[in-house]
C-alpha positions in Angstrom: 247.3 312.2 -111.1 243.7 313.1 -110.2 244.4 312.3 -106.5 247.5 314.6 -106.5 245.4 317.4 -107.9 242.7 316.9 -105.3 245.3 316.9 -102.6 246.8 320.1 -103.9 243.4 321.6 -103.6 243.1 320.3 -100.1 246.5 321.6 -99.1 245.8 325.1 -100.5 242.4 325.1 -98.8 243.8 324.3 -95.4 246.5 327.0 -95.7 243.9 329.6 -96.8 241.8 328.8 -93.7 244.8 329.4 -91.5 245.8 332.6 -93.3 242.2 333.9 -93.2 241.8 333.1 -89.5 245.1 334.9 -88.7 244.0 337.9 -90.7 240.6 338.1 -89.0 242.0 337.8 -85.5 241.7 341.5 -84.8 238.4 342.0 -86.5 236.0 339.4 -85.1 236.0 336.6 -82.5 236.6 333.0 -83.3 233.0 332.1 -82.4 231.7 334.8 -84.8 233.8 333.5 -87.6 232.5 330.0 -87.0 228.9 331.2 -86.9 229.3 333.1 -90.1 231.1 330.2 -91.7 228.2 327.9 -90.8 225.7 330.3 -92.3 227.6 330.6 -95.6 228.3 326.8 -95.7 224.7 326.0 -95.0 223.6 328.2 -97.9 226.2 326.6 -100.3 225.4 323.0 -99.3 221.6 323.6 -99.4 222.0 325.1 -102.9 224.0 322.1 -104.1 221.4 319.6 -102.7 218.5 321.6 -104.3 220.4 321.6 -107.6 220.6 317.9 -107.5 216.9 317.7 -106.5 217.5 315.1 -103.9 215.8 316.3 -100.7 216.6 313.0 -99.0 220.0 314.5 -98.4 218.5 316.9 -95.9 217.5 313.9 -93.7 219.6 311.9 -91.4 218.9 308.5 -89.8 221.1 309.3 -86.8 220.4 312.8 -85.5 221.9 312.2 -82.0 225.2 311.0 -83.5 225.2 314.0 -85.8 224.8 316.4 -82.8 227.5 314.4 -80.8 229.9 314.6 -83.8 229.5 318.3 -84.4 229.8 319.3 -80.7 233.3 317.8 -80.7 234.1 319.1 -84.2 233.1 322.6 -83.1 235.3 322.3 -80.0 238.2 321.0 -82.2 237.8 323.7 -84.7 237.6 326.4 -82.0 240.8 325.2 -80.4 242.5 324.9 -83.8 241.5 328.5 -84.8 242.6 329.8 -81.4 246.0 328.2 -81.9 246.3 329.8 -85.3 245.9 333.2 -83.8 248.6 332.8 -81.0 251.1 330.1 -82.1 253.4 329.8 -85.1 251.3 328.3 -87.9 253.7 325.4 -88.4 253.4 324.3 -84.8 249.6 324.2 -85.0 249.7 322.1 -88.2 252.4 319.8 -86.6 250.3 319.1 -83.5 247.3 318.5 -85.7 249.1 315.4 -87.2 248.3 313.5 -84.0 244.6 313.4 -85.1 244.9 310.0 -87.0 246.6 308.4 -83.9 243.9 309.6 -81.5 241.3 308.4 -84.0 242.8 304.9 -84.1 242.6 304.8 -80.3 239.0 306.0 -80.2 238.0 303.5 -83.0 239.6 300.7 -81.0 237.7 301.7 -77.8 234.3 302.4 -79.3 234.1 300.9 -82.8 235.5 297.5 -81.8 238.6 297.8 -84.1 241.6 295.8 -83.1 244.5 297.5 -81.3 247.6 295.5 -82.6 251.3 296.0 -82.2 251.4 298.3 -85.3 248.9 300.6 -83.8 250.8 300.6 -80.5 254.0 301.6 -82.3 252.0 304.3 -84.2 250.8 305.7 -80.8 254.3 305.7 -79.3 255.7 307.5 -82.3 252.9 310.1 -82.2 253.5 310.8 -78.5 257.2 311.0 -79.1 256.5 313.6 -81.8 254.4 315.6 -79.5 257.1 315.6 -76.8 259.7 316.7 -79.3 257.6 319.6 -80.4 256.3 320.7 -77.0 259.6 319.9 -75.2 258.3 319.6 -71.6 261.0 320.2 -69.0 263.2 322.1 -71.5 260.9 325.1 -71.8 257.6 326.2 -70.2 254.8 324.4 -72.1 252.6 327.0 -73.8 249.0 326.5 -72.7 248.0 327.2 -76.3 249.9 324.1 -77.4 247.9 322.0 -75.0 244.6 323.6 -76.3 245.6 322.6 -79.9 246.5 319.1 -78.7 243.0 319.0 -77.0 241.5 320.2 -80.3 243.3 317.3 -82.1 241.6 314.8 -79.7 238.2 316.5 -80.4 238.9 316.1 -84.1 239.6 312.5 -83.6 236.3 311.9 -81.8 234.6 313.8 -84.8 236.5 311.6 -87.3 235.5 308.4 -85.6 231.9 309.5 -85.5 232.1 310.4 -89.2 233.3 306.9 -89.9 230.2 305.5 -88.2 227.9 308.0 -89.9 229.2 307.3 -93.4 227.6 303.9 -93.2 224.1 305.4 -93.3 224.5 309.1 -94.4 225.9 310.6 -97.5 228.8 313.1 -97.4 226.6 316.1 -98.3 224.2 315.1 -95.5 227.1 315.0 -93.0 228.3 318.5 -94.2 224.8 319.9 -94.0 224.3 318.8 -90.4 227.8 320.1 -89.6 226.8 323.6 -90.5 223.3 323.2 -89.1 224.4 322.0 -85.6 227.4 324.3 -85.3 225.5 327.5 -86.3 223.6 327.9 -83.0 226.8 327.0 -81.0 228.7 329.8 -82.8 225.9 332.3 -82.3 225.5 331.4 -78.6 229.2 332.1 -78.0 229.5 335.1 -80.2 226.4 337.2 -79.7 227.6 339.2 -76.7 230.8 340.4 -78.5 229.3 340.5 -82.0 231.1 343.0 -84.3 230.1 344.2 -87.7 232.8 343.0 -90.2 234.2 345.6 -92.6 234.4 344.8 -96.4 237.9 343.3 -96.1 236.9 341.1 -93.2 233.9 339.9 -95.2 236.2 338.9 -98.0 238.3 336.8 -95.6 235.2 335.3 -94.0 233.8 334.2 -97.3 237.3 332.8 -98.3 237.5 330.8 -95.0 233.9 329.5 -95.5 234.5 328.3 -99.0 238.0 326.9 -98.2 236.6 324.9 -95.3 234.0 323.2 -97.6 236.6 322.7 -100.4 239.1 321.1 -98.0 236.5 318.5 -96.9 235.5 317.9 -100.5 239.0 317.6 -101.9 240.2 315.3 -99.2 237.1 313.0 -99.8 237.8 312.9 -103.5 241.5 312.2 -103.0 240.6 309.3 -100.6 238.3 307.9 -103.3 240.9 308.1 -106.1 244.1 307.1 -104.4 245.8 304.9 -101.9 245.4 306.2 -98.3 249.2 306.1 -97.9 249.6 308.6 -100.7 247.0 310.9 -99.2 248.7 310.8 -95.8 252.1 311.5 -97.4 250.8 314.4 -99.4 248.9 315.8 -96.4 252.2 316.0 -94.6 253.3 318.6 -97.2 250.9 321.0 -95.4 253.6 321.4 -92.7 256.5 322.8 -94.9 254.0 324.8 -96.9 252.4 326.5 -93.9 255.9 327.0 -92.4 256.9 329.0 -95.5 253.8 331.1 -95.2 254.7 331.8 -91.6 258.2 332.7 -92.4 257.5 335.0 -95.4 254.2 336.6 -94.3 254.4 336.6 -90.5 258.1 336.6 -89.8 257.9 333.4 -87.8 261.0 331.4 -87.0 261.6 327.7 -87.7 262.9 325.1 -85.3 264.3 321.8 -86.6 262.7 320.0 -83.7 259.3 320.9 -85.2 260.1 318.9 -88.3 261.7 316.0 -86.4 258.6 315.7 -84.2 256.2 316.0 -87.2 258.3 313.3 -89.0 257.7 310.9 -86.0 254.0 311.6 -86.3 254.1 311.0 -90.1 255.9 307.7 -89.6 253.3 306.7 -86.9 250.4 307.7 -89.2 251.8 305.6 -92.1 252.3 302.6 -89.8 248.7 303.0 -88.6 247.4 303.2 -92.2 249.6 300.4 -93.6 249.2 297.8 -90.9 245.7 296.7 -91.9 246.9 296.2 -95.4 249.7 294.0 -94.2 247.2 291.9 -92.3 245.0 291.5 -95.3 247.9 290.3 -97.5 249.0 287.7 -95.0 245.5 286.2 -94.8 
């Protein structure tokens, strides 16, 4: 039950980030949003670390990997937020479901994890899901869809790096350096077109910043208290949830191929998650 509550918190957080980004599209640039989000996140995480009086959490044993991870995470977040502003919300979330599949490939190539037949099937199902959603040859491929797909690959690099970092660094340390490294990147891209947010925009900025931290926290807690398969299954509920938001708040249409493609990705992700367990049972 605890895991379900944590996942509900994560689902709501991800949806709030998407809504906030869509609402801010005409007020500030994506880079400015990411810079301000990093400032607010840095303040919140620093306060939490100081509250626990554990200054060791400010230090990392692997600074180059922290920088590497967050350059890719920044690129992934930028592409994802761009997609939120120009594509139907459900399509962005559906393409994002390829992240675990790309992560499995990267982990195989760089973390010496085995690439077995189950992972191959997972990859094939994920690619089929992408083709169903994007429909190349049937309609002109929207370049924004390709940007979101590229963002998913960047997220996968970030996730694989996080897996390696988690061996030596605590979650709060990883979050602290996420904000610290991404802050100058956001400022560098945003300073020429910096706009002073109005009061309503500030409300959305704060909401997005807090939701981004809570999404990471809730997902971590869910992973700690439940089977990974349950987390993956519940995470899939983001798609119908954000689709309803798109329909009722932004008058977006729904295409059955979106859910068919996302279903292929979900099946591929479940196979990828479950295959190591099968192997452990057999041995």
